[in-house]
C-alpha positions in Angstrom: 108.7 -11.9 75.6 108.0 -15.6 75.2 105.5 -17.4 77.4 108.1 -18.6 79.9 109.3 -15.1 80.5 106.1 -13.7 80.7 105.0 -16.4 83.2 108.1 -15.5 85.2 107.2 -11.5 85.1 103.6 -12.6 86.5 105.1 -14.5 89.2 107.3 -11.5 90.3 104.5 -8.9 90.0 101.7 -11.1 91.8 102.7 -10.0 95.3 100.0 -11.6 97.3 100.1 -14.8 95.2 96.4 -14.8 94.4 97.0 -15.8 90.8 95.9 -12.3 89.6 97.9 -9.2 89.1 96.4 -5.7 89.6 97.2 -2.4 88.1 98.4 -1.4 91.5 100.8 -4.6 91.5 102.1 -3.8 88.3 103.0 -0.2 89.1 104.4 -1.0 92.4 106.6 -3.8 90.9 107.9 -1.2 88.4 108.7 1.4 90.7 110.4 -1.0 93.2 112.5 -2.4 90.2 113.0 1.4 89.2 111.8 0.6 85.8 110.1 3.6 84.0 106.9 3.3 82.0 104.4 5.8 80.8 101.4 5.2 83.3 98.8 6.1 80.5 100.3 3.5 78.3 100.0 0.8 81.2 96.6 1.9 82.3 95.1 1.6 78.6 96.8 -1.7 78.0 95.5 -3.1 81.3 92.0 -2.1 80.7 92.0 -3.5 77.3 93.5 -6.8 78.5 91.2 -7.0 81.5 88.6 -8.8 79.5 86.2 -9.6 82.2 86.4 -6.2 83.6 87.1 -7.5 87.1 90.1 -4.9 87.9 92.8 -7.8 87.7 94.6 -9.8 85.1 94.5 -13.6 85.2 97.5 -15.3 83.7 95.6 -16.0 80.5 94.6 -12.0 80.3 98.2 -11.2 81.2 99.5 -13.2 78.3 98.0 -10.6 76.2 101.3 -8.6 76.8 102.9 -11.0 74.3 100.6 -9.5 71.4 101.1 -6.3 69.5 100.7 -3.5 70.2 101.3 -4.4 73.9 104.6 -6.4 73.2 106.4 -3.5 71.8 105.3 -1.1 74.4 104.4 -2.6 77.9 105.8 -6.1 77.2 109.2 -4.6 76.5 109.1 -3.1 79.8 107.9 -6.2 81.7 110.8 -8.2 80.1 113.3 -5.9 82.3 112.1 -7.8 85.3 114.1 -10.7 83.9 117.3 -8.8 83.2 
């Protein structure tokens, strides 16, 4: 997933348009778009990327889904929003 795609996915997931995404928003977006993802993998990746521990991902933190190992697991799944 490149930066433009990741930014677009962030905009889709950020349901309340507050500039952050929560685990709940990601999960809901996946469910609405009928995209399957292992909840444990998503939870683990989310907690690791949430560098400040505030329970939400900023755009900068969300960009971590581009990096390995997230790109090959969660990032690939998030790319399905753009298909």
